[in-house]
C-alpha positions in Angstrom: -34.2 -7.9 -6.8 -33.1 -4.7 -7.5 -29.2 -5.2 -6.6 -29.2 -8.4 -8.9 -30.5 -5.9 -11.6 -27.8 -3.3 -10.5 -24.5 -5.7 -10.3 -26.0 -7.6 -14.5 -26.8 -3.6 -15.0 -23.3 -2.3 -14.0 -21.6 -6.0 -14.9 -20.4 -5.7 -11.0 -20.0 -3.4 -8.2 -16.6 -1.2 -8.4 -15.0 -1.2 -4.8 -15.5 2.4 -3.8 -19.5 1.6 -4.1 -18.5 -2.0 -2.0 -17.3 0.5 0.3 -20.0 2.7 0.3 -22.5 -0.2 0.8 -19.9 -2.5 3.5 -19.7 1.3 5.3 -23.3 2.1 5.0 -24.8 -0.3 6.1 -23.3 -1.0 9.5 -23.8 2.7 9.9 -27.3 1.3 9.5 -27.0 -0.8 12.1 -25.7 0.8 14.2 -28.5 3.2 14.4 -31.0 0.7 14.4 -29.5 -1.9 16.3 -27.5 0.1 19.2 -6.0 -1.6 5.1 12.9 -3.9 0.8 13.3 -5.6 3.7 16.0 -8.3 3.5 17.1 -10.4 5.3 20.5 -9.0 6.5 22.8 -11.8 5.7 21.8 -12.3 2.8 24.4 -10.9 0.3 22.8 -11.6 -3.3 19.4 -9.6 -2.5 21.0 -6.5 -0.5 21.1 -4.5 -4.1 17.2 -4.7 -4.3 17.1 -2.2 -1.4 17.3 0.0 -3.3 14.5 -0.5 -5.9 11.6 1.7 -4.7 13.6 4.8 -5.5 12.2 5.9 -8.6 8.7 7.5 -7.1 7.6 9.7 -5.3 -16.7 -9.4 10.0 -18.9 -10.7 7.6 -20.9 -8.6 5.2 -24.1 -6.5 8.1 -27.3 -8.2 7.8 -28.9 -5.1 8.0 -28.6 -4.2 3.8 -28.2 -0.9 1.7 -29.4 2.3 3.4 -31.9 4.2 2.6 -32.2 8.1 2.4 -34.6 9.7 4.8 -38.4 8.4 4.9 -37.2 6.1 2.6 -35.9 3.9 5.2 -39.8 3.2 6.7 -41.1 3.3 3.8 -40.2 0.7 1.7 -38.9 -1.1 4.7 -39.8 -4.9 2.9 -37.2 -4.5 -0.2 -34.7 -3.1 2.2 -35.6 -6.4 3.9 -35.3 -8.3 0.0 -32.3 -6.3 -0.5 -30.6 -7.3 2.6 -30.8 -11.0 1.6 -29.9 -10.8 -1.3 -26.7 -8.4 -0.4 -25.8 -11.4 1.8 -26.1 -13.9 -0.8 -23.5 -12.1 -2.8 -20.7 -14.3 -0.5 -17.8 -12.6 -2.9 -18.4 -9.7 -1.5 -18.7 -10.5 1.9 -15.8 -9.3 4.5 -13.7 -11.8 6.3 -14.4 -11.9 9.9 -10.6 -12.7 12.0 -10.9 -16.4 11.8 -11.7 -16.9 7.9 -9.0 -14.3 7.5 -6.7 -16.0 9.6 -7.7 -20.4 8.5 -7.0 -19.1 4.5 -3.7 -17.6 5.5 -2.6 -20.1 7.1 -3.3 -22.6 4.6 -1.6 -23.9 1.3 -2.7 -22.3 -1.6 -3.9 -19.5 -4.2 -5.8 -16.3 -3.6 -6.5 -12.6 -4.4 -7.0 -10.4 -1.3 -8.8 -6.8 -2.1 -9.4 -4.7 1.5 -12.0 -2.9 1.3 -10.3 0.1 4.3 -8.9 3.2 2.9 -6.5 2.7 5.8 -3.1 3.1 5.3 -2.0 1.6 9.0 -4.1 -1.5 8.3 -3.9 -2.4 4.9 0.5 -2.4 5.4 -0.2 -4.5 8.6 -2.7 -7.0 6.4 0.0 -6.9 4.1 2.9 -7.9 6.0 0.6 -10.8 8.8 -0.2 -12.5 5.0 3.8 -12.2 4.3 4.7 -13.7 7.5 2.0 -16.0 7.4 1.6 -17.7 4.3 3.1 -21.0 5.0 6.2 -22.1 3.2 7.3 -25.9 2.3 10.9 -25.7 0.7 10.5 -29.6 0.1 8.0 -29.1 -1.8 6.9 -27.5 -5.3 5.0 -23.4 -3.7 1.5 -23.4 -4.8 0.7 -20.3 -2.3 1.5 -17.1 -4.6 -1.2 -14.0 -3.1 -1.9 -11.4 -4.8 -3.0 -8.1 -2.4 -4.5 -4.5 -3.7 -5.8 -1.7 -1.6 -6.2 2.0 -1.9 -5.0 4.5 1.1 -6.2 7.6 1.7 -3.7 10.5 1.2 -0.5 9.8 3.3 3.6 9.8 2.5 4.6 6.4 3.1 8.7 6.2 3.2 10.9 3.3 3.6 11.9 1.5 7.0 15.6 2.6 6.3 15.3 6.4 4.8 15.5 9.3 7.0 12.5 10.4 6.9 13.8 14.5 7.7 15.7 13.7 4.1 12.9 13.1 2.2 9.5 14.8 3.4 8.7 17.9 4.0 7.2 16.9 7.5 4.8 20.4 8.1 3.6 20.1 4.9 2.0 17.3 4.8 0.7 17.6 8.5 -0.6 21.0 6.9 -2.4 20.1 4.4 -3.9 16.4 6.5 -1.7 13.8 5.1 -0.5 10.6 7.2 3.1 9.7 7.4 4.5 6.5 7.3 7.2 4.3 7.4 7.3 1.3 5.8 8.3 -2.3 7.4 10.0 -2.6 3.7 13.1 -0.9 1.7 13.1 1.3 -0.9 12.2 4.9 -1.6 9.3 7.0 -0.2 6.1 7.6 -2.3 2.8 9.9 -2.1 -0.4 8.3 -2.0 -4.2 9.1 -2.6 -7.6 7.6 -3.5 -6.3 7.3 -7.2 -3.5 5.9 -6.1 -3.4 1.8 -6.6 -1.1 -0.7 -4.5 -0.7 -4.3 -5.2 1.4 -6.5 -3.7 2.7 -9.7 -5.1 3.6 -12.6 -2.7 5.8 -16.0 -3.5 8.7 -18.0 -2.8 12.1 -16.5 -2.5 12.9 -19.3 -5.3 10.1 -18.2 -8.2 10.9 -14.5 -7.0 12.0 -12.3 -9.9 11.7 -8.7 -9.5 10.0 -7.7 -12.8 8.1 -10.7 -13.4 4.7 -9.2 -12.0 5.1 -6.0 -14.0 5.7 -8.0 -16.9 2.6 -9.5 -16.2 0.2 -5.9 -15.8 2.0 -4.7 -18.9 1.0 -8.0 -20.9 -2.5 -7.4 -19.7 -3.3 -3.8 -19.7 -2.3 -4.0 -23.0 -4.3 -7.0 -24.3 -6.6 -5.0 -23.1 -6.3 -2.4 -25.8 -5.0 -3.9 -28.7 -5.0 -1.3 -31.4 -3.1 0.9 -28.2 -0.3 -0.6 -26.9 1.6 2.1 -24.4 2.6 0.1 -21.6 6.0 -0.8 -21.3 8.8 -1.5 -18.7 12.7 -0.2 -18.6 15.4 -1.1 -18.2 15.3 -1.3 -14.6 11.7 -2.7 -14.6 9.4 -0.1 -13.8 5.8 0.5 -16.1 5.9 3.3 -18.7 2.4 4.9 -19.9 3.4 6.4 -23.1 7.0 6.7 -22.3 6.2 8.3 -18.6 6.9 6.4 -15.4 3.3 5.3 -13.5 4.6 3.1 -11.0 7.2 2.3 -8.4 7.5 -1.1 -6.9 9.2 -2.3 -3.6 10.4 -5.7 -2.3 11.2 -7.5 0.4 12.7 -10.7 0.4 12.7 -13.1 3.7 12.6 -16.4 5.3 12.3 -18.4 2.4 9.5 -15.7 0.7 9.2 -12.8 -0.9 6.9 -9.8 -2.2 7.1 -7.5 -4.6 4.8 -4.2 -3.6 3.9 -1.7 -5.9 1.5 1.9 -6.8 0.2 2.5 -9.8 -1.6 5.9 -10.2 -4.5 5.5 -11.7 -6.1 9.3 -11.3 -3.9 10.6 -8.6 -4.5 14.1 -8.2 -0.9 14.6 -9.3 -1.0 18.0 -8.9 -1.4 18.1 -4.9 1.8 16.3 -4.5 4.2 19.4 -5.4 6.0 20.2 -2.2 5.1 16.9 -1.1 8.8 15.6 -1.3 11.6 17.2 -0.8 14.5 17.2 -3.7 17.7 15.5 -4.4 19.6 18.7 -3.5 19.1 20.9 -1.5 21.4 24.2 -0.7 23.5 24.4 2.1 22.4 20.7 3.2 24.8 17.9 3.2 23.7 14.3 4.5 25.1 10.8 5.2 24.0 8.2 6.1 22.8 4.5 4.9 19.8 5.6 3.8 17.9 5.0 0.5 17.7 8.1 -1.3 14.5 8.7 -3.2 15.2 9.5 -6.9 12.4 11.8 -8.0 11.1 11.1 -11.6 8.4 12.4 -14.2 5.4 10.8 -13.6 2.0 10.3 -15.3 -1.8 8.4 -14.5 -2.2 5.9 -17.0 -4.8 6.1 -19.7 -7.7 3.3 -17.9 -8.7 6.5 -15.6 -10.9 3.9 -13.7 -9.1 2.3 -9.7 -11.4 -0.5 -10.0 -11.3 -1.5 -14.1 -7.0 -2.2 -13.2 -7.5 -3.6 -10.5 -10.1 -6.0 -12.7 -7.5 -5.8 -15.3 -4.8 -7.6 -12.9 -7.2 -9.9 -10.9 -7.5 -11.0 -14.3 -3.5 -11.3 -15.7 -2.8 -13.2 -12.5 -5.9 -15.0 -12.7 -4.8 -16.4 -15.7 -1.6 -17.1 -15.4 -1.8 -18.8 -12.1 -5.0 -20.5 -12.6 -5.7 -21.5 -16.3 -2.8 -22.8 -16.3 -2.5 -25.2 -13.0 -5.9 -25.8 -13.5 -7.3 -24.3 -10.4 -9.8 -22.0 -9.9 -8.4 -18.5 -7.9 -10.9 -17.0 -5.1 -11.0 -13.2 -4.6 -11.2 -12.1 -0.9 -12.6 -9.1 1.1 -11.7 -7.2 3.7 -12.2 -4.3 5.8 -10.4 -2.8 9.3 -13.7 -3.3 11.0 -13.6 -7.0 11.2 -11.1 -8.6 8.9 -8.8 -7.7 11.8 -7.0 -9.6 15.1 -4.0 -8.7 17.5 -1.4 -9.4 15.1 -2.4 -6.6 12.6 -3.5 -4.7 15.7 -0.2 -4.3 17.0 1.7 -4.2 13.7 -0.9 -0.5 13.3 0.2 0.2 16.5 3.6 -0.1 15.9 3.3 1.8 12.9 1.4 4.8 14.0 4.0 4.9 17.1 5.8 8.3 16.9 9.0 6.2 17.6 9.0 4.2 14.5 8.4 6.8 12.4 10.5 10.1 13.7 13.5 7.7 15.7 14.3 4.9 14.0 15.1 5.4 10.8 19.0 4.5 10.0 21.8 7.0 11.6 22.7 10.1 9.9 25.1 13.0 9.6 23.7 16.3 8.9 26.2 19.2 7.9 24.5 22.4 7.6 26.8 25.1 6.3 25.9 28.7 5.5 27.4 32.3 6.3 24.4 32.1 9.0 24.3 28.5 10.2 27.5 26.4 10.2 27.1 23.2 12.3 27.7 19.4 11.6 25.5 16.5 13.7 25.5 13.4 14.7 22.0 11.5 14.9 21.1 7.6 16.3 17.6 6.8 17.5 16.5 10.2 16.8 18.8 11.9 19.2 21.5 14.4 18.9 24.8 12.8 19.8 27.3 15.5 18.3 27.6 18.5 17.2 29.5 21.8 17.3 26.8 23.2 19.3 27.2 21.1 22.4 24.0 22.5 23.9 22.2 20.5 21.4 23.8 17.7 22.4 21.5 14.8 24.3 18.2 16.6 22.8 15.5 15.2 20.4 16.1 15.7 16.7 12.9 16.5 16.1 12.8 19.9 17.4 15.4 20.6 15.6 14.9 20.0 12.4 11.1 20.8 12.5 12.6 24.5 13.1 15.8 24.4 10.7 14.9 22.2 8.0 11.2 23.0 7.1 
């Protein structure tokens, strides 16, 4: 009964607590039983490719872990906790079959990833988007909302030049993962204080500022005396006049999603020196790459990742649940068991060196100065033209790590 009392006292389990319980229960089990890409032909939505440019298994039956000798001395209590934990099915993670079944079936739901693996979370987002059913002859009633929190990483848009956006060597030195999204937009830094949300709807119902408007409304309703959240003209969320969220969009095959980041309690000071400025002396870039515009940013006033997530859930459920007379379920996922071959393949793609460094757009780089004067053309990660003919055919990555970092 301890767990039930804990839930009543605390008003629910936090995301971090759920992650802790999930990981620790798996560890005990092991030791005792041996996480904007547009249709290219669709001119209507091409401008949205620039929207992300303003910011940088069922639960284990082994139960909750005890510490040291407590595990043996309180075995009966542990068994009781096991049973109670299993009874809280809303906090169980989906296994592969259940994830696949709810995704391909029509209906609205919320998914919260308990994983901090950015490769898993981006692959999960992509899987849900691609496999959400669409019957254009009927009213679309399969809106989905996904939440995830990534461990520290830098994420660039599909159509960006990585060397133009990131200080790659510095990121690697500080232990940040580097990812290229499957959608467009600009570069952003993630950490455990930065919540990522993804709202999925149909193309016909898609509106770039809709979900941010819903977030602002929900946040301001939480504190009637201090209305501190607003949208600017571009649909970005501001807290006390400073930007706290960035957005990107994907529109494809009759569906669309808006994924955004919310700075809740990020260590913003540590982001310094990771994203390159818009202008660098002696360097000129020519490419179709979406250019990231650096903005002054701030954390929001909630200072609690789980409270922000809960606020968004309530807003989504109120709009799509109460207003439509349906109940919106919440499901939980984790990379240990809420995974299939499709998601694994996407993760492998995101992790591949070729995808990260070579598959951006072709570009031309001019280096101007007394010590270096060259114009280099690059396609698919290789130098195809340069005043220095000796480097033609070489990987640009080798050159970039030497001269651009």
